[in-house]
N, C-alpha and C positions, 0 to 999 in steps of 0.2 A: 926704466925702459919698456917702452908698450911692447904687447906680443904683436906679431905680424899674424895677420889672418889670411889666408888664401882659401877662397872659397873654391869647392871640389865638388863637380856633379858626377853622380853617377849613371848613368845609363844603364837602363835594365834591358840588355840585349840577350840574355839567355836564353829565351826562347827562337831567336834568330841564329846566333854564332855559339850558344852553349856556355857561355863566359860573362861576366861582368865587364863593364869597360869603364875607367876612371878617367876622366877628361879634366885637369885643371884649367883654371881660368887665368889663361895667359895675358889678356888684358886688365889684370890687377896691377896696381901702378909699382909692385915690386918688380915686373918683367918690363915695363915701361922704360924704367931706368936702365935693365941690363940691354934689353935692344940698343936704346940711344947711346950706349957707352961703346956699341961694338965699333972696332975699326974698319976705316973705310977701305974695300977693296979695290973697287975703280969708280970713278964718274961717267955718266951719261947724259947726253941733252936729251929731254924725253920727247922721244917722234910722236907726231899725233896718233899713230895707231895704238897706242898704250892709253890713249885717254877716251874714254874713263874705266880703263880695263888692267887694273894693278895685278890682274890674274894671270893675263896674258905675258905680262911682263917678268912675272916668278918664272913662267912654264918656260919662257924663252932663255932666260938666265939660269934658272936651277933643275929644269926639265922637269918641275911639277910647279900645281896652283897653290901646293899648299902655306906657300911665304908670301902670299900677296900681302896680307894685315903685317907682315916684319917690313917689308917693303915702304909700305905707307907711314907706318910708326915711327921706322929712321928719318923718314924725310920729313915727319911732320904734318902728315895728310889726313886729317881727321872727315872731312866732305869730299867723298871721293868726286862729286860732280862739280864740286866749288874749288876744290883745293888741288886738282890734278891741272896742270896746264901745260901745253906744248911748248917746247923750247925751254922750258926750265930744267935746272940742273939737277941731277939726281944723285944721292949717293950709295953707292951698293955695297952691302956688306959681305964677305965670302960665304958662301954654302957652309963650309966647314965650321966656321965661327959661329953662324946662326945653330947650326945643328948642336954644338959643343953648348952653346948658352941656355938652348931650351933643354939638354939631356941635365946639365946640374942644376938650371932654377927649379927642376921638379919632375920627377918620374911616376907614373902611377903605381909602381911600387916604392919609391922610396920616402925615407922619412923625412923629408921636408915639407911634405905636403900635411899642412894644420889646417884645422878648420872642420867644419860640419858637413857631410855628406847629404846630398839630396838624390834621393831615387827619382826617377823619371819614366 
């Protein structure tokens, strides 16, 4: 069995925040499968006001823009300007399911983060 590689980026934020911050690469294929397997909480017909603004959709659904990329990935949207079309059916995962998946997929202190660290 081939070992999984999950790249991790270490942002040197000590000068600003007094600590280093580790950011996992959520776009790694490991997370794509996890996101695609989330249960559908609700469905909506995409209104024109959200095209091409998945961050606004995330904010209206979850109260934060942080999960725009999860919504896009969950609905197979790769190119926001080309793939987001008003009137299409969007599947929406529950916020609790997203948070649970992300926390179990890897945390900055978790032992499941494997790979090399890059300091930028």
